C-alpha positions in Angstrom: 40.3 7.0 1.6 38.6 5.6 -1.5 35.2 4.5 0.0 35.2 7.8 1.9 35.6 9.7 -1.4 33.1 7.7 -3.3 30.3 7.4 -0.7 30.5 10.7 1.2 32.2 13.5 -0.8 31.1 12.4 -4.4 33.6 14.6 -6.3 33.3 15.2 -10.0 36.9 13.6 -10.2 40.0 12.9 -8.3 43.5 14.1 -8.8 46.2 11.9 -7.5 49.8 13.2 -7.1 51.7 10.0 -7.9 52.9 6.8 -6.4 49.6 4.9 -6.7 51.6 1.6 -7.1 54.6 0.2 -5.3 56.5 -0.2 -8.5 55.3 0.4 -12.0 58.1 -1.2 -13.9 60.1 -4.4 -13.5 59.0 -7.8 -14.2 56.4 -7.8 -11.4 55.0 -4.3 -12.2 51.8 -5.7 -13.7 51.1 -7.2 -10.4 50.9 -3.9 -8.8 48.8 -2.4 -11.5 46.5 -5.2 -11.1 46.2 -4.6 -7.4 45.4 -0.9 -7.9 42.7 -1.9 -10.3 41.2 -4.3 -7.8 41.3 -1.9 -4.9 40.4 1.3 -6.7 38.8 0.2 -9.8 35.2 0.3 -8.6 35.6 4.1 -7.7 37.5 4.8 -11.0 34.3 3.4 -12.8 32.3 6.1 -10.8 34.3 9.1 -11.5 37.6 9.9 -13.4 40.9 9.5 -11.7 43.4 11.9 -13.2 47.0 10.9 -12.1 50.4 12.6 -12.0 53.3 10.2 -12.5 55.6 9.5 -9.6 58.9 7.9 -9.1 57.3 4.7 -8.1 55.4 4.4 -11.3 58.5 5.1 -13.3 60.9 2.7 -11.6 61.2 -1.1 -11.1 62.4 -1.0 -7.5 63.2 -4.4 -5.8 62.4 -7.2 -8.2 61.4 -10.6 -6.8 64.1 -13.2 -7.1 66.7 -10.7 -8.4 69.6 -10.0 -6.1 70.9 -7.0 -8.0 69.3 -4.5 -10.4 72.1 -5.3 -13.0 70.5 -8.8 -13.2 67.2 -7.5 -14.3 66.8 -7.8 -18.1 66.7 -4.6 -20.2 63.3 -3.2 -21.2 61.5 -3.9 -18.0 62.9 -1.2 -15.7 60.8 1.6 -17.1 57.1 2.0 -15.9 56.1 4.8 -18.0 54.6 2.8 -20.7 52.5 0.8 -18.1 51.4 4.1 -16.5 50.1 5.3 -19.8 48.5 2.1 -20.7 46.7 1.8 -17.4 45.2 5.4 -17.6 44.8 5.5 -21.3 47.2 8.4 -21.7 49.3 9.4 -24.7 52.1 11.0 -22.5 52.9 11.0 -18.8 52.1 14.8 -18.6 49.0 16.4 -19.9 46.2 19.1 -19.5 42.5 19.0 -19.4 39.6 21.5 -19.1 36.7 21.0 -16.8 34.0 23.8 -16.9 35.8 27.1 -16.0 39.2 25.4 -14.8 42.2 24.0 -16.5 44.2 21.2 -14.8 47.9 20.4 -15.8 49.6 17.2 -14.8 53.3 17.8 -14.8 56.0 15.1 -15.7 58.4 13.4 -13.2 60.6 14.9 -11.9 60.0 18.5 -13.0 59.3 20.1 -16.4 62.4 21.1 -18.3 63.5 21.7 -21.9 60.6 20.7 -24.1 58.1 19.9 -21.4 58.9 23.3 -19.8 58.0 24.9 -23.2 54.8 22.8 -23.2 53.9 23.9 -19.8 54.3 27.6 -20.7 52.1 27.0 -23.7 49.4 25.3 -21.6 49.5 28.2 -19.1 49.3 30.8 -21.8 46.2 29.1 -23.4 44.4 28.8 -20.0 45.1 32.3 -19.0 43.8 33.6 -22.3 40.7 31.6 -21.9 40.2 33.2 -18.4 40.2 29.8 -16.8 41.2 28.9 -13.2 44.5 27.1 -13.4 45.5 24.2 -11.1 48.8 22.2 -11.5 49.6 18.9 -9.9 52.6 16.8 -9.9 54.5 14.2 -7.7 57.7 16.0 -6.5 57.0 19.1 -4.4 58.5 22.5 -4.9 58.6 23.4 -1.1 58.5 21.2 2.0 59.2 21.0 5.6 59.3 17.2 5.4 62.1 14.6 5.0 63.1 15.1 1.4 66.6 16.8 1.3 67.6 19.9 -0.5 68.8 17.9 -3.4 65.2 16.8 -4.1 63.3 19.8 -2.9 65.3 23.2 -2.8 62.6 25.2 -1.2 63.8 28.0 -3.6 62.1 29.5 -6.7 62.7 27.8 -10.1 61.9 28.3 -13.6 58.7 26.3 -13.1 57.6 28.2 -10.0 58.3 31.5 -11.8 55.9 30.4 -14.6 53.3 29.6 -12.0 53.5 33.1 -10.6 53.7 34.7 -14.1 50.5 33.0 -15.2 48.5 33.3 -12.1 48.2 29.5 -11.1 45.6 29.1 -8.5 47.1 26.4 -6.5 49.8 23.6 -7.0 49.3 20.1 -5.5 52.2 17.7 -5.0 53.0 14.4 -3.2 56.3 12.5 -2.7 57.2 13.8 0.9 54.6 11.9 3.0 53.4 14.9 5.0 50.8 17.7 4.8 52.2 21.1 4.0 50.4 24.2 2.8 52.6 27.1 1.9 52.1 30.4 -0.1 55.2 31.4 -2.1 55.1 34.5 -4.4 51.3 34.4 -4.0 50.8 30.8 -5.1 49.5 28.2 -2.7 51.6 25.0 -2.7 50.1 22.0 -1.2 51.8 18.7 -0.4 48.8 16.1 0.2 50.6 12.7 0.7 48.6 11.1 3.4 46.5 8.6 1.5 48.2 5.5 2.2 52.0 5.4 2.9 53.5 6.0 6.3 53.9 9.6 7.5 57.3 11.1 7.3 59.3 13.3 9.9 59.2 17.0 9.7 62.9 17.2 9.4 62.9 20.7 7.7 60.3 22.5 9.8 62.9 25.2 10.6 62.4 26.3 7.0 58.7 26.9 7.5 57.3 30.4 7.1 54.9 31.8 9.7 51.8 31.3 7.7 52.6 27.7 6.8 50.4 24.9 8.0 51.8 21.3 8.2 51.3 17.8 9.6 53.9 15.1 10.0 55.9 12.9 12.4 57.7 15.0 15.1 59.8 12.1 16.3 62.6 10.3 14.3 61.6 7.1 12.7 61.8 4.1 15.1 61.9 6.3 18.2 59.3 5.4 20.7 56.7 6.6 21.6 55.8 7.9 18.1 54.4 11.3 17.8 52.6 13.1 15.1 51.9 16.9 15.1 49.6 19.3 13.3 50.9 22.8 13.3 49.1 26.0 12.5 51.2 28.9 13.7 48.8 31.6 12.7 46.2 30.2 15.0 48.9 29.2 17.6 47.7 25.6 17.4 50.0 22.5 17.7 48.1 19.3 18.1 49.9 16.2 19.0 48.8 12.5 18.6 50.5 9.1 19.1 48.9 7.8 16.0 49.2 8.7 12.2 46.3 10.0 10.3 45.2 9.8 6.8 44.0 12.9 5.0 42.9 14.5 1.6 42.2 17.9 0.0 38.8 18.9 -1.3 38.7 21.8 -3.7 35.2 23.4 -4.4 34.6 25.6 -7.5 31.4 27.5 -7.3 31.4 29.9 -10.2 34.2 32.4 -9.3 34.5 31.3 -5.8 37.1 28.6 -5.1 37.9 27.1 -1.7 40.0 24.3 -0.4 39.5 22.0 2.7 42.0 19.5 4.0 40.2 16.7 5.8 41.1 13.9 8.1 39.6 10.4 6.9 37.3 8.8 7.7 36.2 11.3 10.4 35.8 14.3 8.0 37.5 16.6 10.6 38.7 19.8 8.8 42.3 20.5 9.5 42.9 23.5 7.1 40.7 25.9 5.0 41.8 28.2 2.4 39.9 30.6 0.0 41.6 30.4 -3.4 39.3 32.9 -5.3 36.4 35.1 -4.0 33.2 35.6 -6.1 32.8 39.2 -7.4 
């Protein structure tokens, strides 16, 4: 994905919805951050990478030579400080402007209490300035993938109500390793989690709405032969493949015209297109 981005698309910057390292904390956390620097550092020097924090950045996960988490010394379980240091951030959540748009990176898991108040403040300022508003985070708000209802309720929340209230243009997430584009209360929600890890099963596709577009594993993990499916009900398209695909989303802002394409890599085949805003 990285060479394709750098050499072909040449974006102004990259948004990543989390889990860019296997484990950000723990006694071996630095090993994973060093690997990310080695594998993606060249592209990071060409253009900014703006990250959202995911559960893998936060946690220690399995620690080499440790049989049980209780054996891990205190103080090395948390990866948030390593995350902030690597990306030179003051907090794990933040907001930045680029031309006529505002980009808001949300904390793991969801904004609540003081971070919910912070989010509303950022949304108010961006709306008052007349900016396009994009939000991105790790844990999705709606899914048809493998995350259960305890993680992704598929119901409106305080956060999604704020998105609708302040006219967020689109929300991008990761965590559930599928592609899913849904529109809820007028807001496009996109899961773009096909940049590296294995593709998850579409366990909750029965919860999809007619206009949703999604891609994932249609067979249970370990079942042979494996099958992956791209579903676009509006176009009555259901394409099946025995091989998993990587993909990414490309957003183009041209004045007041904003569009999104979801593309398979490295071929550049367009899976999904969506007009987010039309020019006057």
